[in-house]
GULOPA-138190 format. One record per atom (N, C-alpha, C): residue in three letters; atom name; x, y, z. Coordinates in Angstrom, 1 decimal. Layout:
N
<'ALA','CA',<X,Y,Z>>
...
This chain:
83
<'MET','N',<-39.2,64.7,69.9>>
<'MET','CA',<-40.2,65.7,69.2>>
<'MET','C',<-40.3,64.9,67.3>>
<'PRO','N',<-41.7,65.3,67.3>>
<'PRO','CA',<-42.2,64.4,65.8>>
<'PRO','C',<-41.5,65.1,64.7>>
<'GLU','N',<-41.5,64.0,63.4>>
<'GLU','CA',<-41.1,65.1,62.5>>
<'GLU','C',<-41.6,66.4,62.2>>
<'PRO','N',<-41.5,67.3,61.6>>
<'PRO','CA',<-42.5,68.1,60.6>>
<'PRO','C',<-43.6,67.8,60.1>>
<'ARG','N',<-45.2,67.4,59.2>>
<'ARG','CA',<-45.8,67.4,58.1>>
<'ARG','C',<-46.0,68.3,57.6>>
<'HIS','N',<-45.5,68.2,55.8>>
<'HIS','CA',<-46.0,69.5,55.4>>
<'HIS','C',<-47.3,69.1,54.4>>
<'SER','N',<-48.0,70.3,54.4>>
<'SER','CA',<-49.2,69.7,53.2>>
<'SER','C',<-48.5,69.5,51.6>>
<'ARG','N',<-49.4,68.8,50.9>>
<'ARG','CA',<-49.1,68.2,49.3>>
<'ARG','C',<-49.4,69.4,48.6>>
<'GLN','N',<-50.3,70.2,48.8>>
<'GLN','CA',<-50.0,71.8,48.4>>
<'GLN','C',<-49.2,72.1,48.2>>
<'ASP','N',<-48.7,72.6,49.7>>
<'ASP','CA',<-46.9,72.7,49.6>>
<'ASP','C',<-46.1,72.5,48.4>>
<'VAL','N',<-46.4,70.9,48.9>>
<'VAL','CA',<-45.2,69.7,48.8>>
<'VAL','C',<-44.8,70.3,46.5>>
<'ALA','N',<-46.5,70.5,46.4>>
<'ALA','CA',<-46.8,70.3,44.6>>
<'ALA','C',<-46.6,72.3,44.5>>
<'SER','N',<-46.5,73.0,45.5>>
<'SER','CA',<-46.3,74.7,45.0>>
<'SER','C',<-44.5,74.4,44.6>>
<'VAL','N',<-43.5,73.9,45.6>>
<'VAL','CA',<-42.3,74.2,46.1>>
<'VAL','C',<-41.6,73.6,44.4>>
<'LEU','N',<-42.5,72.6,43.9>>
<'LEU','CA',<-41.9,71.4,43.2>>
<'LEU','C',<-42.2,72.0,41.0>>
<'ARG','N',<-43.4,73.1,41.8>>
<'ARG','CA',<-43.7,73.8,39.7>>
<'ARG','C',<-42.7,74.8,40.3>>
<'ARG','N',<-42.1,75.2,41.3>>
<'ARG','CA',<-41.3,76.5,41.1>>
<'ARG','C',<-40.0,76.0,40.9>>
<'ALA','N',<-39.9,74.9,41.1>>
<'ALA','CA',<-38.9,74.4,40.3>>
<'ALA','C',<-38.7,74.0,39.2>>
<'GLY','N',<-39.4,74.1,38.7>>
<'GLY','CA',<-39.3,73.2,37.7>>
<'GLY','C',<-40.4,71.9,37.6>>
<'PHE','N',<-40.3,71.4,37.9>>
<'PHE','CA',<-40.9,69.8,38.2>>
<'PHE','C',<-42.3,69.6,38.4>>
<'ARG','N',<-42.9,70.1,37.3>>
<'ARG','CA',<-44.4,70.4,36.6>>
<'ARG','C',<-45.2,68.9,36.9>>
<'GLN','N',<-44.1,68.2,36.1>>
<'GLN','CA',<-44.8,66.8,36.0>>
<'GLN','C',<-45.1,66.0,37.1>>
<'ALA','N',<-43.9,65.7,38.0>>
<'ALA','CA',<-44.3,65.7,39.4>>
<'ALA','C',<-44.9,66.4,40.9>>
<'ALA','N',<-44.9,67.8,40.1>>
<'ALA','CA',<-45.7,68.5,41.1>>
<'ALA','C',<-47.9,68.3,40.8>>
<'ASP','N',<-48.1,67.7,39.5>>
<'ASP','CA',<-48.9,67.2,39.4>>
<'ASP','C',<-49.5,65.9,39.6>>
<'GLU','N',<-48.8,65.2,39.8>>
<'GLU','CA',<-48.6,63.8,40.5>>
<'GLU','C',<-48.9,63.7,41.6>>
<'ALA','N',<-47.7,64.6,42.5>>
<'ALA','CA',<-47.8,65.2,43.9>>
<'ALA','C',<-49.6,66.1,44.4>>
<'LEU','N',<-49.5,66.4,43.4>>
<'LEU','CA',<-51.3,66.7,44.3>>
<'LEU','C',<-52.6,65.4,43.9>>
<'ARG','N',<-52.0,64.1,43.2>>
<'ARG','CA',<-53.0,63.6,42.6>>
<'ARG','C',<-53.1,61.8,44.0>>
<'ALA','N',<-51.6,61.8,44.0>>
<'ALA','CA',<-51.2,61.0,45.1>>
<'ALA','C',<-50.5,60.7,46.4>>
<'LEU','N',<-49.7,62.0,46.5>>
<'LEU','CA',<-49.7,62.3,47.8>>
<'LEU','C',<-51.4,62.5,49.1>>
<'PRO','N',<-50.6,61.7,50.5>>
<'PRO','CA',<-52.0,62.1,50.7>>
<'PRO','C',<-52.1,63.6,52.0>>
<'ASP','N',<-52.7,64.3,52.1>>
<'ASP','CA',<-53.3,65.8,52.9>>
<'ASP','C',<-51.6,66.0,53.5>>
<'THR','N',<-51.3,65.6,53.7>>
<'THR','CA',<-49.8,65.2,54.3>>
<'THR','C',<-48.9,64.8,54.9>>
<'VAL','N',<-47.3,65.3,54.4>>
<'VAL','CA',<-46.4,64.3,54.3>>
<'VAL','C',<-45.5,64.7,55.4>>
<'ASP','N',<-44.4,63.6,55.5>>
<'ASP','CA',<-43.7,64.2,56.3>>
<'ASP','C',<-42.0,64.1,55.3>>
<'ILE','N',<-40.6,64.4,55.4>>
<'ILE','CA',<-39.5,64.6,54.8>>
<'ILE','C',<-39.3,62.8,53.8>>
<'GLY','N',<-39.0,62.0,55.3>>
<'GLY','CA',<-39.6,60.7,54.1>>
<'GLY','C',<-40.5,60.3,53.0>>
<'GLN','N',<-41.4,61.2,53.3>>
<'GLN','CA',<-42.6,60.7,52.7>>
<'GLN','C',<-42.3,61.2,51.2>>
<'ILE','N',<-42.2,62.9,51.1>>
<'ILE','CA',<-41.8,63.4,50.1>>
<'ILE','C',<-40.2,62.4,49.3>>
<'LEU','N',<-39.2,62.6,50.1>>
<'LEU','CA',<-38.2,61.6,49.1>>
<'LEU','C',<-38.3,60.4,48.4>>
<'ALA','N',<-39.3,60.0,49.5>>
<'ALA','CA',<-39.8,58.5,48.9>>
<'ALA','C',<-40.4,58.8,47.1>>
<'PHE','N',<-41.4,59.5,47.9>>
<'PHE','CA',<-42.7,60.0,46.2>>
<'PHE','C',<-41.1,60.6,45.2>>
<'LEU','N',<-41.0,61.0,45.4>>
<'LEU','CA',<-39.6,62.6,44.5>>
<'LEU','C',<-38.4,61.2,43.8>>
<'ALA','N',<-37.9,59.9,44.0>>
<'ALA','CA',<-37.4,58.7,43.9>>
<'ALA','C',<-37.8,58.5,43.1>>
<'PRO','N',<-38.1,58.0,42.0>>
<'PRO','CA',<-38.9,57.8,40.4>>
<'PRO','C',<-38.8,58.5,39.9>>
<'TYR','N',<-38.9,59.6,40.2>>
<'TYR','CA',<-38.6,60.7,39.3>>
<'TYR','C',<-37.1,61.7,38.9>>
<'GLY','N',<-36.4,60.5,39.6>>
<'GLY','CA',<-35.1,60.9,40.1>>
<'GLY','C',<-34.5,62.8,40.6>>
<'ILE','N',<-35.3,62.6,41.3>>
<'ILE','CA',<-35.4,64.9,42.3>>
<'ILE','C',<-35.0,64.3,43.2>>
<'SER','N',<-33.7,65.0,43.7>>
<'SER','CA',<-33.7,64.9,45.4>>
<'SER','C',<-33.7,66.4,45.5>>
<'LYS','N',<-33.7,66.5,47.3>>
<'LYS','CA',<-33.6,67.8,47.6>>
<'LYS','C',<-32.8,68.2,47.5>>
<'ASP','N',<-31.6,68.0,46.8>>
<'ASP','CA',<-30.4,68.8,46.6>>
<'ASP','C',<-30.9,69.7,44.8>>
<'ASP','N',<-31.6,68.8,44.2>>
<'ASP','CA',<-32.2,70.0,42.7>>
<'ASP','C',<-32.9,70.7,43.4>>
<'ILE','N',<-34.2,70.3,44.4>>
<'ILE','CA',<-35.2,71.3,44.1>>
<'ILE','C',<-34.5,72.9,44.9>>
<'ILE','N',<-32.9,72.3,45.6>>
<'ILE','CA',<-32.7,73.8,46.2>>
<'ILE','C',<-32.1,74.2,44.5>>
<'SER','N',<-31.2,73.6,44.5>>
<'SER','CA',<-31.0,74.3,43.1>>
<'SER','C',<-31.4,74.8,42.2>>
<'GLN','N',<-32.8,74.2,41.8>>
<'GLN','CA',<-33.4,74.4,40.8>>
<'GLN','C',<-33.5,75.6,41.5>>
<'LEU','N',<-34.5,76.6,42.5>>
<'LEU','CA',<-34.8,77.4,43.3>>
<'LEU','C',<-33.4,78.6,43.4>>
<'GLY','N',<-32.1,78.2,43.0>>
<'GLY','CA',<-31.2,79.2,43.2>>
<'GLY','C',<-30.6,79.5,44.3>>
<'GLY','N',<-31.0,78.8,45.2>>
<'GLY','CA',<-29.7,77.7,46.4>>
<'GLY','C',<-28.7,76.9,46.3>>
<'SER','N',<-28.2,76.8,47.4>>
<'SER','CA',<-26.9,75.9,47.6>>
<'SER','C',<-27.5,74.8,48.7>>
<'PRO','N',<-27.2,73.7,48.6>>
<'PRO','CA',<-27.4,73.2,49.3>>
<'PRO','C',<-27.1,72.9,50.4>>
<'LEU','N',<-25.7,73.6,50.3>>
<'LEU','CA',<-24.4,73.4,51.8>>
<'LEU','C',<-25.2,74.9,52.3>>
<'ASP','N',<-25.3,76.0,52.1>>
<'ASP','CA',<-26.5,76.6,53.1>>
<'ASP','C',<-27.5,76.8,53.4>>
<'ALA','N',<-28.6,75.8,52.7>>
<'ALA','CA',<-29.5,76.0,52.3>>
<'ALA','C',<-30.0,76.2,54.0>>
<'PRO','N',<-31.6,76.8,54.6>>
<'PRO','CA',<-32.1,77.0,55.5>>
<'PRO','C',<-32.7,76.1,55.2>>
<'SER','N',<-33.0,75.1,57.0>>
<'SER','CA',<-34.0,74.5,56.7>>
<'SER','C',<-35.8,75.3,56.2>>
<'TYR','N',<-36.5,73.4,56.2>>
<'TYR','CA',<-37.8,74.0,55.2>>
<'TYR','C',<-38.3,75.3,56.3>>
<'GLU','N',<-38.4,75.0,57.5>>
<'GLU','CA',<-39.0,75.2,58.5>>
<'GLU','C',<-38.8,76.7,59.0>>
<'SER','N',<-37.3,76.9,59.0>>
<'SER','CA',<-36.6,78.0,58.9>>
<'SER','C',<-37.2,79.6,57.5>>
<'HIS','N',<-37.3,78.3,56.8>>
<'HIS','CA',<-38.0,79.5,55.7>>
<'HIS','C',<-39.3,79.5,55.6>>
<'ARG','N',<-39.9,78.3,55.7>>
<'ARG','CA',<-41.4,79.4,56.0>>
<'ARG','C',<-42.0,80.2,57.0>>
<'ALA','N',<-40.8,80.0,58.2>>
<'ALA','CA',<-41.1,81.4,59.1>>
<'ALA','C',<-40.4,82.7,58.5>>
<'ARG','N',<-39.9,82.5,57.4>>
<'ARG','CA',<-39.2,83.9,57.2>>
<'ARG','C',<-40.2,84.7,56.0>>
<'VAL','N',<-41.2,83.6,54.9>>
<'VAL','CA',<-42.2,84.4,54.5>>
<'VAL','C',<-43.9,84.2,54.3>>
<'PRO','N',<-44.1,85.3,54.2>>
<'PRO','CA',<-45.5,86.0,54.7>>
<'PRO','C',<-46.0,84.5,53.4>>
<'SER','N',<-47.8,84.4,54.4>>
<'SER','CA',<-48.1,83.6,53.8>>
<'SER','C',<-49.4,84.5,52.9>>
<'GLY','N',<-50.2,83.5,52.2>>
<'GLY','CA',<-50.7,84.6,51.5>>
<'GLY','C',<-50.7,84.4,49.9>>
<'PRO','N',<-51.7,85.4,49.3>>
<'PRO','CA',<-51.3,85.6,47.5>>
<'PRO','C',<-50.7,86.3,47.5>>
<'VAL','N',<-49.5,86.1,46.4>>
<'VAL','CA',<-48.3,86.3,45.7>>
<'VAL','C',<-48.4,87.8,44.8>>
<'PRO','N',<-47.9,89.0,44.8>>
<'PRO','CA',<-48.7,89.9,44.8>>
<'PRO','C',<-48.3,90.6,43.1>>
<'PRO','N',<-48.8,90.4,41.9>>
<'PRO','CA',<-48.2,90.5,41.2>>
<'PRO','C',<-47.0,91.2,40.5>>
<'GLY','N',<-46.4,90.9,39.5>>
<'GLY','CA',<-44.9,90.9,39.7>>
<'GLY','C',<-43.8,91.1,39.2>>
C-alpha cells in the first residue's frame, strides 16, 4: 500500500497550531504540493522538531496519539467557526 500523502497547506496548518510559526511559513515556501511523512520529518529535522514535539504541543501523548489519517477522518473539513 502506498504511503499517504499530505498537502503542504495541511503541514503548515498543523505546525502553526503547534506554535512552530517559522517552520510553518517555510513549509509553505519550500515543500512540494504534497508530501509523505518521510519528507515532512526530513523538512522538520533542521528545525529540531520531531513528530513527538508536535503531538506534545497539540496536547497529546506520543504513546497514545491516533494516526494522522484517523484524526483527519474524524475532523470535519471547512472553515473553523469563531469561538
